[in-house]
Structures are given as C-alpha cells and as structure tokens.
DSSP file (Angstrom, degrees, kcal/mol; ACC not computed):
  #  RESIDUE AA STRUCTURE BP1 BP2  ACC     N-H-->O    O-->H-N    N-H-->O    O-->H-N    TCO  KAPPA ALPHA  PHI   PSI    X-CA   Y-CA   Z-CA
    1    1 A X              0   0    0      0, 0.0     2,-0.2     0, 0.0    24,-0.1   0.000 360.0 360.0 360.0 -41.7    0.0    0.0    0.0
    2    2 A X        +     0   0    0     23,-0.1     2,-0.3    20,-0.1    20,-0.0  -0.577 360.0 178.2 -81.5 144.9    2.8    2.4    0.8
    3    3 A X        -     0   0    0     -2,-0.2     2,-0.1     0, 0.0     0, 0.0  -0.987  34.0 -98.1-141.9 152.1    4.9    3.6   -2.0
    4    4 A X        -     0   0    0     -2,-0.3     2,-1.2     1,-0.1     3,-0.1  -0.388  43.9-103.4 -69.2 147.5    7.8    6.0   -2.2
    5    5 A X    >   +     0   0    0      1,-0.2     3,-0.6    -2,-0.1    -1,-0.1  -0.590  41.2 179.6 -72.3  97.7    7.0    9.6   -3.3
    6    6 A X  T 3  S+     0   0    0     -2,-1.2    -1,-0.2     1,-0.2    -2,-0.1   0.627  72.2  68.6 -77.0 -13.5    8.3    9.4   -6.9
    7    7 A X  T 3  S-     0   0    0      2,-0.1    -1,-0.2    -3,-0.1     3,-0.1   0.774  87.5-147.4 -78.1 -24.9    7.2   13.0   -7.6
    8    8 A X    <   +     0   0    0     -3,-0.6     2,-0.4     1,-0.2    -2,-0.1   0.738  39.9 158.2  65.8  22.2    9.9   14.4   -5.3
    9    9 A X        -     0   0    0      1,-0.1    -1,-0.2     5,-0.1    -2,-0.1  -0.651  27.4-178.6 -85.0 131.2    7.5   17.3   -4.5
   10   10 A X        +     0   0    0     -2,-0.4     2,-0.1    -3,-0.1    -1,-0.1   0.135  39.2 128.3-112.8  18.0    8.1   19.1   -1.2
   11   11 A X  S  > S-     0   0    0      1,-0.1     4,-2.6     4,-0.0     3,-0.4  -0.485  71.6-116.0 -71.1 143.5    5.1   21.5   -1.5
   12   12 A X  H  > S+     0   0    0      1,-0.2     4,-2.4     2,-0.2     5,-0.2   0.843 114.6  53.3 -52.3 -37.7    2.9   21.5    1.5
   13   13 A X  H  > S+     0   0    0      2,-0.2     4,-2.2     1,-0.2    -1,-0.2   0.927 111.7  44.9 -65.0 -43.9   -0.1   20.1   -0.4
   14   14 A X  H  > S+     0   0    0     -3,-0.4     4,-2.3     1,-0.2    -2,-0.2   0.901 113.4  50.4 -65.9 -40.7    2.0   17.2   -1.7
   15   15 A X  H  X S+     0   0    0     -4,-2.6     4,-2.3     2,-0.2    -2,-0.2   0.881 109.9  50.4 -66.3 -37.7    3.4   16.5    1.7
   16   16 A X  H  X S+     0   0    0     -4,-2.4     4,-2.4    -5,-0.3    -2,-0.2   0.928 110.5  49.1 -65.4 -44.6    0.0   16.6    3.3
   17   17 A X  H  X S+     0   0    0     -4,-2.2     4,-2.3     1,-0.2    -2,-0.2   0.908 110.9  51.0 -60.6 -41.7   -1.3   14.1    0.7
   18   18 A X  H  X S+     0   0    0     -4,-2.3     4,-2.1     1,-0.2    -1,-0.2   0.912 110.3  48.9 -62.2 -43.7    1.7   11.8    1.4
   19   19 A X  H  X S+     0   0    0     -4,-2.3     4,-2.1     1,-0.2    -1,-0.2   0.883 110.6  50.8 -64.1 -39.1    1.1   12.0    5.2
   20   20 A X  H  X S+     0   0    0     -4,-2.4     4,-2.4     2,-0.2    -1,-0.2   0.901 108.1  52.0 -66.3 -40.1   -2.6   11.1    4.7
   21   21 A X  H  X S+     0   0    0     -4,-2.3     4,-2.0     1,-0.2    -2,-0.2   0.910 109.0  51.4 -61.5 -41.6   -1.7    8.1    2.5
   22   22 A X  H  X S+     0   0    0     -4,-2.1     4,-1.5     2,-0.2    -2,-0.2   0.917 110.0  48.8 -61.1 -43.0    0.6    6.9    5.2
   23   23 A X  H  X S+     0   0    0     -4,-2.1     4,-1.6     1,-0.2    -2,-0.2   0.893 110.0  50.9 -64.9 -39.6   -2.1    7.2    7.8
   24   24 A X  H  X S+     0   0    0     -4,-2.4     4,-2.3     1,-0.2    -1,-0.2   0.845 105.2  57.7 -66.0 -33.0   -4.5    5.3    5.6
   25   25 A X  H  X S+     0   0    0     -4,-2.0     4,-2.6     1,-0.2    -1,-0.2   0.870 103.5  53.0 -63.7 -36.5   -1.9    2.6    5.2
   26   26 A X  H  X S+     0   0    0     -4,-1.5     4,-2.5     2,-0.2    -1,-0.2   0.908 108.3  50.3 -64.4 -41.7   -1.9    2.2    8.9
   27   27 A X  H  X S+     0   0    0     -4,-1.6     4,-2.2     2,-0.2    -2,-0.2   0.929 111.2  48.5 -61.8 -45.7   -5.7    1.7    8.9
   28   28 A X  H  X S+     0   0    0     -4,-2.3     4,-2.3     1,-0.2    -2,-0.2   0.929 111.9  49.3 -60.7 -45.8   -5.4   -0.9    6.1
   29   29 A X  H  X S+     0   0    0     -4,-2.6     4,-2.2     1,-0.2    -1,-0.2   0.896 110.6  49.6 -62.2 -40.9   -2.6   -2.8    8.0
   30   30 A X  H  X S+     0   0    0     -4,-2.5     4,-2.7     2,-0.2    -1,-0.2   0.878 108.9  52.6 -67.0 -36.8   -4.6   -2.8   11.2
   31   31 A X  H  X S+     0   0    0     -4,-2.2     4,-1.9     2,-0.2    -2,-0.2   0.925 109.5  49.8 -61.8 -43.5   -7.7   -4.1    9.4
   32   32 A X  H  X S+     0   0    0     -4,-2.3     4,-0.6     1,-0.2    -2,-0.2   0.916 112.2  47.6 -61.1 -43.2   -5.6   -6.9    8.0
   33   33 A X  H >< S+     0   0    0     -4,-2.2     3,-1.1     1,-0.2     4,-0.5   0.920 111.1  50.2 -64.7 -43.7   -4.2   -7.8   11.5
   34   34 A X  H >< S+     0   0    0     -4,-2.7     3,-1.1     1,-0.3    -1,-0.2   0.832 103.0  60.6 -65.5 -31.5   -7.6   -7.7   13.1
   35   35 A X  H 3< S+     0   0    0     -4,-1.9    -1,-0.3     1,-0.2     4,-0.2   0.712  93.7  66.0 -68.6 -18.4   -9.0  -10.0   10.4
   36   36 A X  T << S+     0   0    0     -3,-1.1    -1,-0.2    -4,-0.6    -2,-0.2   0.736  89.7  80.6 -74.6 -21.9   -6.5  -12.7   11.5
   37   37 A X  S <  S-     0   0    0     -3,-1.1     2,-0.8    -4,-0.5    -3,-0.0  -0.457 103.9 -88.5 -81.6 157.7   -8.2  -13.0   14.9
   38   38 A X        +     0   0    0     -2,-0.1     2,-0.3     0, 0.0    -1,-0.1  -0.551  64.4 168.4 -67.5 108.5  -11.3  -15.1   15.4
   39   39 A X        -     0   0    0     -2,-0.8    -4,-0.0    -4,-0.2     5,-0.0  -0.903  39.7-101.3-125.0 149.6  -14.0  -12.6   14.6
   40   40 A X     >  -     0   0    0     -2,-0.3     4,-2.1     1,-0.1     3,-0.4  -0.330  40.6-109.2 -62.3 155.4  -17.8  -12.8   14.0
   41   41 A X  H  > S+     0   0    0      1,-0.2     4,-2.4     2,-0.2     5,-0.2   0.861 119.2  55.9 -56.3 -38.6  -18.7  -12.7   10.3
   42   42 A X  H  > S+     0   0    0      1,-0.2     4,-2.2     2,-0.2    -1,-0.2   0.896 107.3  48.9 -63.8 -39.5  -20.2   -9.2   10.7
   43   43 A X  H  > S+     0   0    0     -3,-0.4     4,-2.7     2,-0.2    -2,-0.2   0.908 110.5  50.4 -66.3 -42.0  -17.0   -7.9   12.2
   44   44 A X  H  X S+     0   0    0     -4,-2.1     4,-2.3     1,-0.2    -2,-0.2   0.908 110.3  50.7 -61.3 -41.9  -15.0   -9.3    9.3
   45   45 A X  H  X S+     0   0    0     -4,-2.4     4,-2.1     2,-0.2    -2,-0.2   0.916 111.7  46.9 -62.6 -43.9  -17.4   -7.7    6.8
   46   46 A X  H  X S+     0   0    0     -4,-2.2     4,-2.7     2,-0.2    -2,-0.2   0.908 111.2  51.2 -65.9 -41.6  -17.0   -4.3    8.5
   47   47 A X  H  X S+     0   0    0     -4,-2.7     4,-2.7     1,-0.2    -1,-0.2   0.896 109.3  51.5 -61.6 -39.4  -13.2   -4.6    8.6
   48   48 A X  H  X S+     0   0    0     -4,-2.3     4,-2.7     2,-0.2    -1,-0.2   0.902 110.5  48.2 -64.1 -40.7  -13.3   -5.4    4.9
   49   49 A X  H  X S+     0   0    0     -4,-2.1     4,-2.5     2,-0.2    -2,-0.2   0.914 112.5  48.1 -66.4 -42.2  -15.4   -2.3    4.2
   50   50 A X  H  X S+     0   0    0     -4,-2.7     4,-2.6     2,-0.2    -2,-0.2   0.934 113.6  48.3 -61.9 -45.2  -13.1   -0.1    6.3
   51   51 A X  H  X S+     0   0    0     -4,-2.7     4,-2.5     1,-0.2    -2,-0.2   0.925 112.2  48.2 -61.0 -46.6  -10.1   -1.5    4.5
   52   52 A X  H  X S+     0   0    0     -4,-2.7     4,-2.4     2,-0.2    -1,-0.2   0.902 112.3  49.2 -62.4 -41.4  -11.6   -1.1    1.1
   53   53 A X  H  X S+     0   0    0     -4,-2.5     4,-2.4     2,-0.2    -2,-0.2   0.930 111.9  47.8 -64.2 -45.4  -12.6    2.5    1.8
   54   54 A X  H  X S+     0   0    0     -4,-2.6     4,-2.3     1,-0.2    -2,-0.2   0.893 111.9  50.8 -62.6 -39.8   -9.1    3.4    3.2
   55   55 A X  H  X S+     0   0    0     -4,-2.5     4,-2.2     2,-0.2    -2,-0.2   0.922 111.1  47.7 -63.6 -44.6   -7.5    1.8    0.1
   56   56 A X  H  X S+     0   0    0     -4,-2.4     4,-2.3     1,-0.2    -2,-0.2   0.897 111.6  50.6 -63.7 -40.5   -9.7    3.7   -2.3
   57   57 A X  H  X S+     0   0    0     -4,-2.4     4,-2.5     2,-0.2    -1,-0.2   0.908 109.8  50.4 -64.1 -41.5   -9.0    7.0   -0.4
   58   58 A X  H  X S+     0   0    0     -4,-2.3     4,-2.5     2,-0.2    -2,-0.2   0.907 110.1  50.0 -63.4 -41.8   -5.3    6.3   -0.6
   59   59 A X  H  X S+     0   0    0     -4,-2.2     4,-2.2     2,-0.2    -1,-0.2   0.920 111.3  49.0 -62.0 -43.8   -5.4    5.7   -4.4
   60   60 A X  H  X S+     0   0    0     -4,-2.3     4,-2.4     1,-0.2    -2,-0.2   0.918 111.8  48.8 -61.8 -44.3   -7.4    8.9   -4.9
   61   61 A X  H  X S+     0   0    0     -4,-2.5     4,-3.1     2,-0.2    -1,-0.2   0.886 108.9  53.2 -64.3 -39.1   -4.9   10.9   -2.8
   62   62 A X  H  X S+     0   0    0     -4,-2.5     4,-2.5     2,-0.2    -1,-0.2   0.931 110.9  46.5 -61.1 -44.8   -2.0    9.4   -4.7
   63   63 A X  H  X S+     0   0    0     -4,-2.2     4,-2.4     2,-0.2    -2,-0.2   0.919 114.5  47.6 -62.5 -43.0   -3.6   10.5   -8.0
   64   64 A X  H  X S+     0   0    0     -4,-2.4     4,-3.0     2,-0.2    -2,-0.2   0.910 110.6  52.4 -62.7 -43.4   -4.3   13.9   -6.6
   65   65 A X  H  X S+     0   0    0     -4,-3.1     4,-2.2     1,-0.2    -2,-0.2   0.917 111.2  45.9 -60.9 -44.9   -0.7   14.2   -5.3
   66   66 A X  H  X S+     0   0    0     -4,-2.5     4,-1.9     2,-0.2    -1,-0.2   0.914 113.6  49.4 -65.0 -42.5    0.8   13.3   -8.7
   67   67 A X  H  X S+     0   0    0     -4,-2.4     4,-2.2     1,-0.2    -2,-0.2   0.918 111.9  48.5 -62.7 -44.1   -1.5   15.8  -10.4
   68   68 A X  H  X S+     0   0    0     -4,-3.0     4,-3.0     1,-0.2     5,-0.2   0.884 107.6  55.3 -64.6 -38.4   -0.7   18.5   -8.0
   69   69 A X  H  X S+     0   0    0     -4,-2.2     4,-2.1    -5,-0.2    -1,-0.2   0.905 109.1  47.6 -61.2 -41.2    3.1   17.9   -8.4
   70   70 A X  H  X S+     0   0    0     -4,-1.9     4,-1.1     2,-0.2    -1,-0.2   0.924 113.7  47.5 -65.3 -44.2    2.7   18.4  -12.1
   71   71 A X  H  X S+     0   0    0     -4,-2.2     4,-0.6     1,-0.2     3,-0.4   0.913 111.1  50.7 -63.7 -42.4    0.7   21.6  -11.7
   72   72 A X  H >< S+     0   0    0     -4,-3.0     3,-1.1     1,-0.2    -1,-0.2   0.895 108.0  52.6 -63.7 -39.9    3.2   22.9   -9.1
   73   73 A X  H 3< S+     0   0    0     -4,-2.1    -1,-0.2     1,-0.2    -2,-0.2   0.765 104.7  57.4 -66.5 -23.9    6.1   22.3  -11.4
   74   74 A X  H 3< S+     0   0    0     -4,-1.1     2,-0.4    -3,-0.4    -1,-0.2   0.615  86.6  93.6 -83.7 -10.9    4.4   24.2  -14.2
   75   75 A X  S << S-     0   0    0     -3,-1.1     5,-0.1    -4,-0.6    -3,-0.0  -0.683  84.9-116.1 -82.9 129.1    4.1   27.4  -12.1
   76   76 A X    >>  -     0   0    0     -2,-0.4     4,-1.8     1,-0.1     3,-1.2  -0.336  31.2-109.1 -59.9 147.2    6.9   29.8  -12.6
   77   77 A X  H 3> S+     0   0    0      1,-0.3     4,-1.3     2,-0.2    -1,-0.1   0.815 116.6  52.3 -51.4 -39.8    8.9   30.3   -9.4
   78   78 A X  H 3> S+     0   0    0      1,-0.2     4,-0.7     2,-0.2    -1,-0.3   0.826 112.4  46.0 -69.1 -29.4    7.7   33.9   -8.7
   79   79 A X  H <> S+     0   0    0     -3,-1.2     4,-1.7     2,-0.2    -2,-0.2   0.795 103.6  63.2 -80.9 -29.6    4.0   32.8   -9.0
   80   80 A X  H  X S+     0   0    0     -4,-1.8     4,-1.4     1,-0.2    -2,-0.2   0.882  99.3  54.0 -63.3 -38.5    4.5   29.7   -6.8
   81   81 A X  H  < S+     0   0    0     -4,-1.3    -1,-0.2     1,-0.2    -2,-0.2   0.879 110.3  46.7 -63.8 -37.3    5.4   31.8   -3.8
   82   82 A X  H  < S+     0   0    0     -4,-0.7    -1,-0.2     1,-0.2    -2,-0.2   0.817 109.9  54.5 -72.7 -30.7    2.2   33.8   -4.2
   83   83 A X  H  <        0   0    0     -4,-1.7    -2,-0.2     1,-0.2    -1,-0.2   0.751 360.0 360.0 -76.3 -24.1    0.1   30.6   -4.6
   84   84 A X     <        0   0    0     -4,-1.4    -1,-0.2    -5,-0.1    -2,-0.2   0.481 360.0 360.0 -93.3 360.0    1.3   29.0   -1.4
C-alpha cells in the first residue's frame, strides 16, 4: 500500500497528501491484522469495508498528489510563492 513519493514534491499540499496516504496505510494494516483473529462474520465484513474504503481513499490521494506535483512544477517560481 505504501509507495515512495516518486514525484519528489516538497510542496505542503503534496506533503499533506503523502502523510494522509501513510495514515490510511496504517488503517489498512490494522484491518488486516484484526481479520487474523477469530471474529464474527459481521466484524470481518465491517473490517473489509473499512479496509476497502481506506485503500480507495489512498489511491485517490496518490492520483491527486501526482496531479498537484505536475501543476506545481508548471508554475513559474515567482508565481509559486504567491500561490502557497
């Protein structure tokens, strides 16, 4: 689930998205660990839904992060300071 930031962007928006993806990865990992214990079927179903939602959110944030990195690189340096 976790992947290195290939964009190399250090803009606050990119860094925030990266931090959120990391937090969502923790949620996914904890769901996986909890599913290993003897759980009622309803609990397993809820854990699966939480895991799937966190995974989808992380994918969306990764796409957003990459898109923002491209946009930020396209802004001339004098305009980037005004935009942040």
